[in-house]
All heavy atoms as TSV, in Angstrom:
chain	resi	resn	atom	element	x	y	z
A	1	MET	N	N	-10.717	9.837	3.228
A	1	MET	CA	C	-10.455	10.748	2.057
A	1	MET	C	C	-11.106	10.232	0.807
A	1	MET	O	O	-11.649	10.983	0.031
A	1	MET	CB	C	-8.969	10.850	1.895
A	1	MET	CG	C	-8.552	11.855	0.824
A	1	MET	SD	S	-6.747	11.914	0.459
A	1	MET	CE	C	-6.118	12.512	1.947
A	2	ARG	N	N	-11.063	8.945	0.574
A	2	ARG	CA	C	-11.563	8.357	-0.630
A	2	ARG	C	C	-13.128	8.700	-0.744
A	2	ARG	O	O	-13.616	8.966	-1.750
A	2	ARG	CB	C	-11.424	6.829	-0.564
A	2	ARG	CG	C	-12.074	6.008	-1.637
A	2	ARG	CD	C	-11.332	5.996	-2.980
A	2	ARG	NE	N	-11.803	7.143	-3.756
A	2	ARG	CZ	C	-11.121	7.701	-4.774
A	2	ARG	NH1	N	-9.907	7.375	-4.974
A	2	ARG	NH2	N	-11.605	8.663	-5.438
A	3	ARG	N	N	-13.796	8.672	0.361
A	3	ARG	CA	C	-15.260	8.971	0.300
A	3	ARG	C	C	-15.586	10.392	0.045
A	3	ARG	O	O	-16.677	10.772	-0.364
A	3	ARG	CB	C	-15.902	8.628	1.681
A	3	ARG	CG	C	-15.914	7.142	1.960
A	3	ARG	CD	C	-16.589	6.838	3.228
A	3	ARG	NE	N	-15.785	7.464	4.316
A	3	ARG	CZ	C	-15.409	6.881	5.385
A	3	ARG	NH1	N	-15.860	5.655	5.635
A	3	ARG	NH2	N	-14.677	7.457	6.350
A	4	CYS	N	N	-14.587	11.345	0.246
A	4	CYS	CA	C	-14.793	12.722	0.061
A	4	CYS	C	C	-14.433	13.286	-1.292
A	4	CYS	O	O	-14.730	14.457	-1.598
A	4	CYS	CB	C	-14.054	13.500	1.078
A	4	CYS	SG	S	-14.534	13.142	2.828
A	5	VAL	N	N	-13.877	12.491	-2.200
A	5	VAL	CA	C	-13.509	12.967	-3.515
A	5	VAL	C	C	-14.139	12.103	-4.563
A	5	VAL	O	O	-14.577	11.017	-4.342
A	5	VAL	CB	C	-11.977	13.014	-3.644
A	5	VAL	CG1	C	-11.206	13.903	-2.614
A	5	VAL	CG2	C	-11.380	11.585	-3.496
A	6	SER	N	N	-14.108	12.689	-5.799
A	6	SER	CA	C	-14.618	11.939	-6.938
A	6	SER	C	C	-13.791	10.698	-7.213
A	6	SER	O	O	-12.656	10.557	-6.864
A	6	SER	CB	C	-14.522	12.854	-8.193
A	6	SER	OG	O	-14.596	12.165	-9.337
A	7	GLU	N	N	-14.512	9.690	-7.848
A	7	GLU	CA	C	-13.808	8.473	-8.155
A	7	GLU	C	C	-12.653	8.645	-9.169
A	7	GLU	O	O	-11.798	7.806	-9.285
A	7	GLU	CB	C	-14.833	7.459	-8.788
A	7	GLU	CG	C	-15.802	6.823	-7.749
A	7	GLU	CD	C	-15.006	6.027	-6.734
A	7	GLU	OE1	O	-14.110	5.224	-7.017
A	7	GLU	OE2	O	-15.339	6.181	-5.473
A	8	ARG	N	N	-12.711	9.813	-9.866
A	8	ARG	CA	C	-11.635	10.116	-10.789
A	8	ARG	C	C	-10.390	10.581	-10.093
A	8	ARG	O	O	-9.304	10.559	-10.730
A	8	ARG	CB	C	-12.146	11.155	-11.833
A	8	ARG	CG	C	-13.265	10.633	-12.623
A	8	ARG	CD	C	-13.720	11.591	-13.717
A	8	ARG	NE	N	-13.321	12.952	-13.449
A	8	ARG	CZ	C	-13.772	14.055	-14.133
A	8	ARG	NH1	N	-14.757	13.814	-15.007
A	8	ARG	NH2	N	-13.454	15.229	-13.833
A	9	VAL	N	N	-10.421	11.034	-8.872
A	9	VAL	CA	C	-9.310	11.529	-8.201
A	9	VAL	C	C	-8.563	10.281	-7.558
A	9	VAL	O	O	-9.134	9.389	-6.917
A	9	VAL	CB	C	-9.745	12.469	-7.020
A	9	VAL	CG1	C	-8.590	12.889	-6.160
A	9	VAL	CG2	C	-10.375	13.663	-7.616
A	10	ARG	N	N	-7.296	10.260	-7.788
A	10	ARG	CA	C	-6.424	9.225	-7.241
A	10	ARG	C	C	-5.941	9.587	-5.809
A	10	ARG	O	O	-5.531	10.745	-5.639
A	10	ARG	CB	C	-5.268	8.884	-8.118
A	10	ARG	CG	C	-5.745	8.334	-9.466
A	10	ARG	CD	C	-4.672	8.078	-10.443
A	10	ARG	NE	N	-3.792	6.992	-9.963
A	10	ARG	CZ	C	-2.602	6.799	-10.344
A	10	ARG	NH1	N	-2.066	7.562	-11.329
A	10	ARG	NH2	N	-1.848	5.775	-9.876
A	11	VAL	N	N	-6.012	8.732	-4.888
A	11	VAL	CA	C	-5.594	9.042	-3.490
A	11	VAL	C	C	-4.236	8.323	-3.278
A	11	VAL	O	O	-4.029	7.116	-3.632
A	11	VAL	CB	C	-6.630	8.478	-2.485
A	11	VAL	CG1	C	-6.168	8.668	-1.083
A	11	VAL	CG2	C	-7.987	9.261	-2.639
A	12	LYS	N	N	-3.270	9.051	-2.636
A	12	LYS	CA	C	-1.942	8.494	-2.351
A	12	LYS	C	C	-1.825	8.364	-0.863
A	12	LYS	O	O	-1.978	9.372	-0.113
A	12	LYS	CB	C	-0.863	9.416	-2.865
A	12	LYS	CG	C	0.525	8.968	-2.588
A	12	LYS	CD	C	1.532	9.984	-3.115
A	12	LYS	CE	C	2.925	9.543	-2.723
A	12	LYS	NZ	N	3.899	10.485	-3.175
A	13	GLY	N	N	-1.574	7.153	-0.484
A	13	GLY	CA	C	-1.260	6.856	0.951
A	13	GLY	C	C	0.244	7.174	1.216
A	13	GLY	O	O	1.074	6.719	0.430
A	14	SER	N	N	0.531	7.944	2.242
A	14	SER	CA	C	2.002	8.208	2.523
A	14	SER	C	C	2.166	8.602	4.005
A	14	SER	O	O	1.155	8.938	4.677
A	14	SER	CB	C	2.520	9.289	1.642
A	14	SER	OG	O	1.924	10.542	1.823
A	15	GLY	N	N	3.315	8.603	4.397
A	15	GLY	CA	C	3.621	9.026	5.831
A	15	GLY	C	C	3.563	7.762	6.773
A	15	GLY	O	O	2.538	7.306	7.127
A	16	GLY	N	N	4.777	7.285	7.047
A	16	GLY	CA	C	4.838	6.166	7.969
A	16	GLY	C	C	4.603	4.832	7.421
A	16	GLY	O	O	4.465	3.833	8.117
A	17	ILE	N	N	4.518	4.683	6.068
A	17	ILE	CA	C	4.343	3.377	5.489
A	17	ILE	C	C	5.716	2.745	5.304
A	17	ILE	O	O	6.509	3.053	4.396
A	17	ILE	CB	C	3.674	3.563	4.075
A	17	ILE	CG1	C	2.273	4.183	4.251
A	17	ILE	CG2	C	3.564	2.187	3.325
A	17	ILE	CD1	C	1.463	4.381	3.025
A	18	ARG	N	N	6.004	1.743	6.176
A	18	ARG	CA	C	7.291	1.081	6.251
A	18	ARG	C	C	7.261	-0.407	6.158
A	18	ARG	O	O	8.266	-1.058	6.275
A	18	ARG	CB	C	7.994	1.497	7.538
A	18	ARG	CG	C	8.315	3.017	7.641
A	18	ARG	CD	C	9.075	3.300	8.837
A	18	ARG	NE	N	9.306	4.759	8.987
A	18	ARG	CZ	C	8.474	5.621	9.522
A	18	ARG	NH1	N	7.337	5.158	10.133
A	18	ARG	NH2	N	8.707	6.902	9.623
A	19	ASP	N	N	6.022	-0.927	5.980
A	19	ASP	CA	C	5.933	-2.409	5.903
A	19	ASP	C	C	4.738	-2.712	5.006
A	19	ASP	O	O	3.928	-1.893	4.697
A	19	ASP	CB	C	5.804	-3.075	7.217
A	19	ASP	CG	C	4.604	-2.610	7.985
A	19	ASP	OD1	O	3.510	-2.509	7.450
A	19	ASP	OD2	O	4.808	-2.344	9.222
A	20	LEU	N	N	4.778	-4.039	4.548
A	20	LEU	CA	C	3.724	-4.497	3.571
A	20	LEU	C	C	2.362	-4.429	4.147
A	20	LEU	O	O	1.409	-4.013	3.454
A	20	LEU	CB	C	4.037	-5.928	3.139
A	20	LEU	CG	C	3.113	-6.558	2.116
A	20	LEU	CD1	C	3.008	-5.761	0.874
A	20	LEU	CD2	C	3.506	-8.015	1.845
A	21	ASP	N	N	2.179	-4.756	5.379
A	21	ASP	CA	C	0.782	-4.675	5.917
A	21	ASP	C	C	0.262	-3.275	5.978
A	21	ASP	O	O	-0.978	-3.104	5.712
A	21	ASP	CB	C	0.846	-5.242	7.347
A	21	ASP	CG	C	1.034	-6.767	7.409
A	21	ASP	OD1	O	0.608	-7.440	6.508
A	21	ASP	OD2	O	1.650	-7.227	8.441
A	22	THR	N	N	1.046	-2.255	6.127
A	22	THR	CA	C	0.607	-0.884	6.048
A	22	THR	C	C	0.242	-0.499	4.628
A	22	THR	O	O	-0.714	0.216	4.402
A	22	THR	CB	C	1.646	0.112	6.690
A	22	THR	OG1	O	2.009	-0.424	7.934
A	22	THR	CG2	C	1.105	1.471	6.806
A	23	VAL	N	N	1.001	-0.950	3.692
A	23	VAL	CA	C	0.708	-0.721	2.246
A	23	VAL	C	C	-0.649	-1.357	1.963
A	23	VAL	O	O	-1.546	-0.674	1.361
A	23	VAL	CB	C	1.762	-1.323	1.326
A	23	VAL	CG1	C	1.324	-1.281	-0.108
A	23	VAL	CG2	C	3.126	-0.554	1.422
A	24	LEU	N	N	-0.838	-2.599	2.287
A	24	LEU	CA	C	-2.109	-3.266	2.079
A	24	LEU	C	C	-3.247	-2.584	2.715
A	24	LEU	O	O	-4.414	-2.489	2.115
A	24	LEU	CB	C	-2.011	-4.721	2.480
A	24	LEU	CG	C	-0.995	-5.533	1.678
A	24	LEU	CD1	C	-0.837	-6.931	2.327
A	24	LEU	CD2	C	-1.281	-5.633	0.241
A	25	ALA	N	N	-3.113	-2.092	3.981
A	25	ALA	CA	C	-4.120	-1.321	4.660
A	25	ALA	C	C	-4.482	-0.033	4.024
A	25	ALA	O	O	-5.661	0.292	3.860
A	25	ALA	CB	C	-3.668	-1.054	6.100
A	26	ALA	N	N	-3.478	0.668	3.460
A	26	ALA	CA	C	-3.752	1.928	2.717
A	26	ALA	C	C	-4.525	1.583	1.480
A	26	ALA	O	O	-5.489	2.313	1.090
A	26	ALA	CB	C	-2.413	2.650	2.357
A	27	ARG	N	N	-4.138	0.577	0.750
A	27	ARG	CA	C	-4.818	0.104	-0.440
A	27	ARG	C	C	-6.309	-0.280	-0.123
A	27	ARG	O	O	-7.236	0.147	-0.883
A	27	ARG	CB	C	-4.142	-0.972	-1.153
A	27	ARG	CG	C	-2.742	-0.731	-1.606
A	27	ARG	CD	C	-2.662	0.083	-2.839
A	27	ARG	NE	N	-3.331	-0.755	-3.889
A	27	ARG	CZ	C	-3.495	-0.325	-5.138
A	27	ARG	NH1	N	-3.027	0.815	-5.494
A	27	ARG	NH2	N	-4.076	-1.059	-5.983
A	28	GLU	N	N	-6.531	-0.974	0.943
A	28	GLU	CA	C	-7.839	-1.291	1.346
A	28	GLU	C	C	-8.703	-0.068	1.713
A	28	GLU	O	O	-9.913	-0.126	1.461
A	28	GLU	CB	C	-7.852	-2.263	2.532
A	28	GLU	CG	C	-9.155	-2.794	3.088
A	28	GLU	CD	C	-9.797	-3.721	2.165
A	28	GLU	OE1	O	-9.113	-4.366	1.280
A	28	GLU	OE2	O	-11.094	-3.804	2.177
A	29	ALA	N	N	-8.069	0.899	2.204
A	29	ALA	CA	C	-8.720	2.133	2.646
A	29	ALA	C	C	-9.037	3.085	1.373
A	29	ALA	O	O	-9.752	3.981	1.564
A	29	ALA	CB	C	-7.960	2.917	3.625
A	30	GLY	N	N	-8.514	2.670	0.241
A	30	GLY	CA	C	-8.893	3.412	-0.952
A	30	GLY	C	C	-7.757	4.081	-1.722
A	30	GLY	O	O	-7.863	4.713	-2.719
A	31	ALA	N	N	-6.464	3.963	-1.203
A	31	ALA	CA	C	-5.339	4.519	-1.875
A	31	ALA	C	C	-5.055	3.786	-3.127
A	31	ALA	O	O	-5.098	2.560	-3.186
A	31	ALA	CB	C	-4.159	4.550	-0.936
A	32	SER	N	N	-4.796	4.504	-4.227
A	32	SER	CA	C	-4.453	3.834	-5.484
A	32	SER	C	C	-2.980	3.734	-5.642
A	32	SER	O	O	-2.474	3.101	-6.557
A	32	SER	CB	C	-5.127	4.606	-6.677
A	32	SER	OG	O	-4.588	5.992	-6.654
A	33	ARG	N	N	-2.179	4.442	-4.802
A	33	ARG	CA	C	-0.738	4.422	-4.805
A	33	ARG	C	C	-0.243	4.781	-3.431
A	33	ARG	O	O	-1.031	5.289	-2.583
A	33	ARG	CB	C	-0.224	5.353	-5.887
A	33	ARG	CG	C	-0.712	6.827	-5.652
A	33	ARG	CD	C	-0.463	7.614	-6.841
A	33	ARG	NE	N	-1.182	8.782	-6.679
A	33	ARG	CZ	C	-1.164	9.849	-7.457
A	33	ARG	NH1	N	-0.456	9.795	-8.547
A	33	ARG	NH2	N	-1.863	10.921	-7.203
A	34	CYS	N	N	0.997	4.425	-3.165
A	34	CYS	CA	C	1.619	4.697	-1.891
A	34	CYS	C	C	2.946	5.324	-1.993
A	34	CYS	O	O	3.771	4.895	-2.828
A	34	CYS	CB	C	1.671	3.479	-1.053
A	34	CYS	SG	S	0.154	2.679	-0.567
A	35	GLY	N	N	3.305	6.219	-1.114
A	35	GLY	CA	C	4.668	6.752	-0.968
A	35	GLY	C	C	5.261	6.058	0.192
A	35	GLY	O	O	4.746	6.153	1.302
A	36	VAL	N	N	6.350	5.324	-0.034
A	36	VAL	CA	C	6.859	4.485	1.085
A	36	VAL	C	C	8.351	4.834	1.256
A	36	VAL	O	O	9.011	5.422	0.433
A	36	VAL	CB	C	6.744	2.976	0.800
A	36	VAL	CG1	C	5.349	2.557	0.564
A	36	VAL	CG2	C	7.594	2.651	-0.477
A	37	SER	N	N	8.822	4.501	2.500
A	37	SER	CA	C	10.191	4.863	2.812
A	37	SER	C	C	11.048	3.652	2.943
A	37	SER	O	O	12.203	3.691	3.288
A	37	SER	CB	C	10.281	5.655	4.157
A	37	SER	OG	O	9.613	4.846	5.163
A	38	ALA	N	N	10.502	2.436	2.678
A	38	ALA	CA	C	11.227	1.214	2.788
A	38	ALA	C	C	10.891	0.220	1.672
A	38	ALA	O	O	10.499	-0.974	1.861
A	38	ALA	CB	C	10.927	0.483	4.137
A	39	THR	N	N	11.082	0.770	0.427
A	39	THR	CA	C	10.636	-0.018	-0.781
A	39	THR	C	C	11.194	-1.434	-0.798
A	39	THR	O	O	10.586	-2.381	-1.079
A	39	THR	CB	C	11.034	0.810	-2.005
A	39	THR	OG1	O	10.431	2.081	-1.987
A	39	THR	CG2	C	10.568	0.056	-3.248
A	40	GLU	N	N	12.574	-1.512	-0.599
A	40	GLU	CA	C	13.217	-2.838	-0.705
A	40	GLU	C	C	12.629	-3.776	0.321
A	40	GLU	O	O	12.332	-4.973	-0.010
A	40	GLU	CB	C	14.738	-2.661	-0.489
A	40	GLU	CG	C	15.478	-3.940	-0.726
A	40	GLU	CD	C	16.973	-3.711	-0.673
A	40	GLU	OE1	O	17.519	-2.605	-0.495
A	40	GLU	OE2	O	17.722	-4.821	-0.729
A	41	LYS	N	N	12.446	-3.351	1.545
A	41	LYS	CA	C	11.930	-4.310	2.615
A	41	LYS	C	C	10.510	-4.692	2.218
A	41	LYS	O	O	10.119	-5.935	2.339
A	41	LYS	CB	C	11.850	-3.551	3.953
A	41	LYS	CG	C	11.219	-4.334	5.046
A	41	LYS	CD	C	11.119	-3.487	6.271
A	41	LYS	CE	C	10.263	-4.234	7.321
A	41	LYS	NZ	N	9.786	-3.307	8.414
A	42	ILE	N	N	9.670	-3.796	1.682
A	42	ILE	CA	C	8.281	-4.130	1.407
A	42	ILE	C	C	8.244	-5.042	0.158
A	42	ILE	O	O	7.476	-6.027	0.264
A	42	ILE	CB	C	7.514	-2.781	1.037
A	42	ILE	CG1	C	7.396	-1.902	2.340
A	42	ILE	CG2	C	6.201	-3.052	0.467
A	42	ILE	CD1	C	6.936	-0.502	2.133
A	43	MET	N	N	9.063	-4.841	-0.843
A	43	MET	CA	C	9.077	-5.733	-1.963
A	43	MET	C	C	9.584	-7.132	-1.589
A	43	MET	O	O	9.038	-8.108	-2.045
A	43	MET	CB	C	9.911	-5.138	-3.075
A	43	MET	CG	C	9.311	-3.915	-3.710
A	43	MET	SD	S	7.615	-4.168	-4.282
A	43	MET	CE	C	7.863	-5.445	-5.467
A	44	GLU	N	N	10.616	-7.205	-0.746
A	44	GLU	CA	C	11.047	-8.507	-0.330
A	44	GLU	C	C	9.947	-9.358	0.438
A	44	GLU	O	O	9.771	-10.490	0.251
A	44	GLU	CB	C	12.366	-8.372	0.652
A	44	GLU	CG	C	13.533	-8.000	-0.178
A	44	GLU	CD	C	14.642	-7.643	0.763
A	44	GLU	OE1	O	14.522	-7.628	1.987
A	44	GLU	OE2	O	15.767	-7.363	0.230
A	45	GLU	N	N	9.166	-8.659	1.286
A	45	GLU	CA	C	8.071	-9.214	2.045
A	45	GLU	C	C	7.003	-9.671	1.059
A	45	GLU	O	O	6.440	-10.836	1.152
A	45	GLU	CB	C	7.596	-8.359	3.141
A	45	GLU	CG	C	6.381	-8.916	3.897
A	45	GLU	CD	C	6.882	-10.099	4.788
A	45	GLU	OE1	O	7.986	-10.315	5.045
A	45	GLU	OE2	O	5.910	-10.898	5.159
A	46	ALA	N	N	6.663	-8.819	0.085
A	46	ALA	CA	C	5.681	-9.147	-0.880
A	46	ALA	C	C	6.104	-10.410	-1.739
A	46	ALA	O	O	5.235	-11.257	-1.946
A	46	ALA	CB	C	5.386	-7.951	-1.839
A	47	GLU	N	N	7.302	-10.415	-2.130
A	47	GLU	CA	C	7.833	-11.583	-2.930
A	47	GLU	C	C	7.731	-12.866	-2.084
A	47	GLU	O	O	7.332	-13.902	-2.603
A	47	GLU	CB	C	9.212	-11.249	-3.438
A	47	GLU	CG	C	9.287	-10.245	-4.551
A	47	GLU	CD	C	10.674	-9.762	-4.910
A	47	GLU	OE1	O	11.602	-10.131	-4.149
A	47	GLU	OE2	O	10.818	-9.101	-5.868
A	48	LYS	N	N	8.128	-12.739	-0.857
A	48	LYS	CA	C	8.093	-13.931	0.069
A	48	LYS	C	C	6.672	-14.414	0.206
A	48	LYS	O	O	6.470	-15.643	0.107
A	48	LYS	CB	C	8.702	-13.548	1.413
A	48	LYS	CG	C	8.694	-14.647	2.426
A	48	LYS	CD	C	9.219	-14.138	3.780
A	48	LYS	CE	C	9.188	-15.250	4.786
A	48	LYS	NZ	N	8.218	-14.985	5.832
A	49	ARG	N	N	5.777	-13.515	0.525
A	49	ARG	CA	C	4.387	-13.941	0.648
A	49	ARG	C	C	3.821	-14.480	-0.565
A	49	ARG	O	O	3.050	-15.454	-0.596
A	49	ARG	CB	C	3.531	-12.801	1.148
A	49	ARG	CG	C	3.847	-12.323	2.573
A	49	ARG	CD	C	2.880	-11.326	3.059
A	49	ARG	NE	N	3.239	-10.701	4.252
A	49	ARG	CZ	C	2.473	-9.827	4.946
A	49	ARG	NH1	N	1.253	-9.496	4.376
A	49	ARG	NH2	N	2.915	-9.287	5.982
A	50	PHE	N	N	4.183	-13.950	-1.718
A	50	PHE	CA	C	3.660	-14.381	-3.021
A	50	PHE	C	C	4.169	-15.890	-3.237
A	50	PHE	O	O	3.363	-16.730	-3.686
A	50	PHE	CB	C	4.167	-13.484	-4.187
A	50	PHE	CG	C	3.652	-13.908	-5.537
A	50	PHE	CD1	C	2.352	-13.597	-5.911
A	50	PHE	CD2	C	4.481	-14.561	-6.355
A	50	PHE	CE1	C	1.869	-14.006	-7.144
A	50	PHE	CE2	C	4.003	-14.988	-7.588
A	50	PHE	CZ	C	2.678	-14.704	-7.974
A	51	ARG	N	N	5.480	-16.073	-2.969
A	51	ARG	CA	C	5.984	-17.401	-3.191
A	51	ARG	C	C	5.219	-18.434	-2.243
A	51	ARG	O	O	5.021	-19.589	-2.584
A	51	ARG	CB	C	7.453	-17.459	-2.892
A	51	ARG	CG	C	8.352	-16.903	-3.940
A	51	ARG	CD	C	9.822	-17.232	-3.704
A	51	ARG	NE	N	10.318	-16.832	-2.431
A	51	ARG	CZ	C	10.805	-15.608	-2.099
A	51	ARG	NH1	N	10.893	-14.678	-3.036
A	51	ARG	NH2	N	11.236	-15.331	-0.937
A	52	GLU	N	N	4.959	-18.004	-1.041
A	52	GLU	CA	C	4.268	-18.853	-0.022
A	52	GLU	C	C	2.783	-18.977	-0.330
A	52	GLU	O	O	2.134	-19.829	0.290
A	52	GLU	CB	C	4.445	-18.272	1.302
A	52	GLU	CG	C	5.884	-18.295	1.816
A	52	GLU	CD	C	6.093	-17.592	3.126
A	52	GLU	OE1	O	5.191	-16.751	3.532
A	52	GLU	OE2	O	7.211	-17.726	3.736
A	53	GLY	N	N	2.242	-18.156	-1.221
A	53	GLY	CA	C	0.865	-18.149	-1.491
A	53	GLY	C	C	-0.026	-17.520	-0.413
A	53	GLY	O	O	-1.185	-17.754	-0.369
A	54	THR	N	N	0.624	-16.609	0.279
A	54	THR	CA	C	-0.197	-15.876	1.389
A	54	THR	C	C	-0.361	-14.417	1.107
A	54	THR	O	O	-0.813	-13.726	2.000
A	54	THR	CB	C	0.552	-16.053	2.749
A	54	THR	OG1	O	1.954	-15.445	2.607
A	54	THR	CG2	C	0.775	-17.524	3.187
A	55	LEU	N	N	-0.071	-13.993	-0.087
A	55	LEU	CA	C	-0.291	-12.580	-0.388
A	55	LEU	C	C	-1.649	-12.318	-0.869
A	55	LEU	O	O	-2.244	-13.034	-1.679
A	55	LEU	CB	C	0.724	-12.097	-1.452
A	55	LEU	CG	C	0.623	-10.665	-1.808
A	55	LEU	CD1	C	0.884	-9.744	-0.619
A	55	LEU	CD2	C	1.610	-10.341	-2.897
């Protein structure tokens, strides 16, 4: 999708995003934001990885 639209268009990844790895994959694919169904779980994992230096 990112390749098909202007750089000025923001792409939102959504649908089935329930973990941090999927969020990161959507961002890598060009999404500038994500609609998620497990915000608390994702944020806890992100904080854990940040503390460990693995994010």
